[in-house]
N, C-alpha and C positions, 0 to 999 in steps of 0.2 A: 400610677396606676388608679382611673375612679373606680371606684364599686359598680357601676353598669358595666364597664368595661368588664372588670375580671370576672363578672357572674357571664356578660357572653362569651366571653374565653373557657371558665367553664363547661358552659351547657355545650358549647362546641368541642370540648375536645369528652363529655361526657356521650357524646354522641354519638362519636365516631367510634369511641372505647366500643360501646353495647355493641356499634356496625359491627367491628373489628371481629368481637365476639361470635355473632349470628354466621358471619360468611366461615370461622373458623367450622363451630358446632356442624355447617352446610358440608361444607369440604365431607368433613373426621365423617359422618353419618350418610357420606351421598345424598343430602339430599334428602334427607328424615332427620325429623326431630322426635324424640322422646320426651316425654312429661316429667321428667324430670333436667331435659335439656332446658325446656322453653318456663320452668319454673326458675329455676337460677335465671334467668334473663331476666325475666320478669319483676324480681326481685332485686335485684340487683341495682333494675334502672329503677326502682321505685323508694330504692334507699339515695339512691343519685339525686333525684329530683327532691326526693324528700331533703334533704343536705340543704340543697341550693336555697326552697323555698325558708327554709326554718333561718338560711342563712342571710337571707337578701329580710326577712321583717326582724328581723335580731339587727339590719343597718340602715331600715328607714324609717324615715323619723314620721312620725305623724305631722302629716300638713293638713290644713284650714284655710281654704282659700274663703273669701272673705268681698262682700259687694263692697270699692272701695265707697260708699254712697252708707253704709249702715253704719249703726251706732260705732259700733267695736270696732271696727277699721279707722272711724274716726277718732278715738281714743288714744288710738299712734304716731297723731300729731303730735311733730313738739309746736308749743305756743309758748311766746315770747313777751314778757312786757316788763317796765320799769319799776326797780324794788329803792325803798331807803336805804342807807346805811347808816351806821355809826358817821363815817368817814364822807359821807355824800348817796348818790346812786349808783344803783349797778344792775347788768342787763345781761341775760346770754341769750342766744341764737344759733338754733340746731335747724339746716336746713328740712325739710318735707318735700324736693320735689328736683331740685337743682342740684351740678355738680358744687361741691365745699368750692373748691380755688378757685372756680367764675364767680364766686360771690364772694368772693375775698376780692377778689380783680376789678370786682364795682365798687367797692367798697372801701378800697385805695384810692379809685379816682375821684370820689367824689372830695368836695372843700372841705376841709373841718372852720367853720364860726371861726373867726380871730378872737381871741383871745380865752377861748373853750382847752382846758384839760381832761384833755380824752385819751383814756388806756385804756390797748386793747390786745387781745391775746388771741390769736386762732390755733386751734388745735387741729391741725388735720389727722390723727390717726381717728380721737373718738369725732370728729367734725362738729365742733364744737367752737363760737365766738365766744369772746366774755370782755364788759366793755364795762369801766368806772366812770365817774363823772364827776365835778361840783357841784353840775348842774343840770338840771332832767334833761332839755332841752336839746341837748345835744344826742341825746340815747334815743330816747326819742325819731327824732329826723333818724336815727342808723335806723333804726328799728322799722321803721316807715317804711324805708329804701329799701331793705332784704326784705321786705317779707314782699315789696310791690314784686320786686326779682326773682323770688323764688319759686316759678312758676316751672311747669312743663318746658322743654323747647320741642316745636316741630322736629318729629323723627326721630322722637328719643321717648325712652321709655324710663318706667321707673317701677322698684322691688323692692317694699319695705315693707313694714309686718316688726314681729316681739316672737321673741325667741323664747323659751319656758321651759323648766324640765315636767318630770311625771307628774308634780305637785300641781302643778298649773302659776309654781315661782316663777321671777324672770333670771336668764342665763343669762349676766352681766360679760363681755369682756369675750365673746367667744367669739371667733374669728367667722363667717360667714363667705362662704366663694361661690363662685359664680363659673360653672361650664356650659360648654360647648358641647357637642356630636364626640369633638376629640381636643378640647384648647379649654385653659383657662382665660377668664374671660378677665375676672374684678375680686374686688373681695371687698368686705371692710369688717367693723370691728361692730357688737354690739355696746350699747349707749347702758350703764345701770339699770334700767326700769326693763331692758333684753329686749329695746326696738333697735331697728335697723332701717337705714336708707339708700338705696343702690343706683344711683343716675346709673345708667347707660345707653349705650346706640350700636346696638348689634341686627347686621341684618335681618328683620322682620321675617317671619317664619321658618325661624330656625326652631331645633330641638334643643332643650336646655335645661339645666336642675342646678342647685343646690346644696352645698357639701357644709353641715354645722362644724367648726373643730373645737372645743371646749374641754374644761377642766384641766388649763390649763397644756393643750392643744394633746392632750393622752389618748379623748376617743372623741369619734366622728359620727358621723350621721351623715346619709344624704337625703331629700324630697324622691319625689316621683316626678320623670318628664314632663315640662309642658312647654306649651310654647307661648311667644308672643305676638301677639296683635295690633297689627297699627292703628285698626281701630277701639282699642282697650289699653291702651299704653299705661296706666297706670294695673299692677297687678300686688294684691294685698294682700299675704301668706301668716298663718299663726302655725310656727312651725313649735311643737314640739318632741325633747331628744328624754331618753332613759335616763 
């Protein structure tokens, strides 16, 4: 059960418990409240609400929503270029907007120039493609194709950003889960630089939140709930965990 669901259940239980106490007190006093009973009820309610608030505070990650066109949001975008190595040339590509599997399928359908010695590795967990070739041009052709295909598709949303610790350092290897109101939707593992990209196709207008699992899956924190709007399909966030 998610933190938000637990919070709702705890709040409902607290309200019911206080309601029962009030009814019992009224019956015992024949609808007359003593100052002592009123003080006890108010104190109990304050303690419960304070505990819920404290628990909610410590399990909610500090989330900053960024304008996708802002310099900080653009810093989270992965960039790709061909570099020379002792054995030839190499390149790595990470998608920013599109589903990783779809980009792999597009790439696999592309023709490889005759005589090209091109090696490719696809890591679906970190959503990274790595290429090696004896010549530069086959790699440049691959990157050109991927960059032109890595665009947000109609009806899709993308949630991307960076997970960092309380000192502002990146949290690599964390799992970012996406939840709807009552269901799990998708997840992604952050890269070594703490960034993540999550292309999704859920119904617009629903309420969602992200859960971050980190420190070897021993700790987790959730963001505040948010909505996805087709008018603004790209959501960029910076998530800070304790």
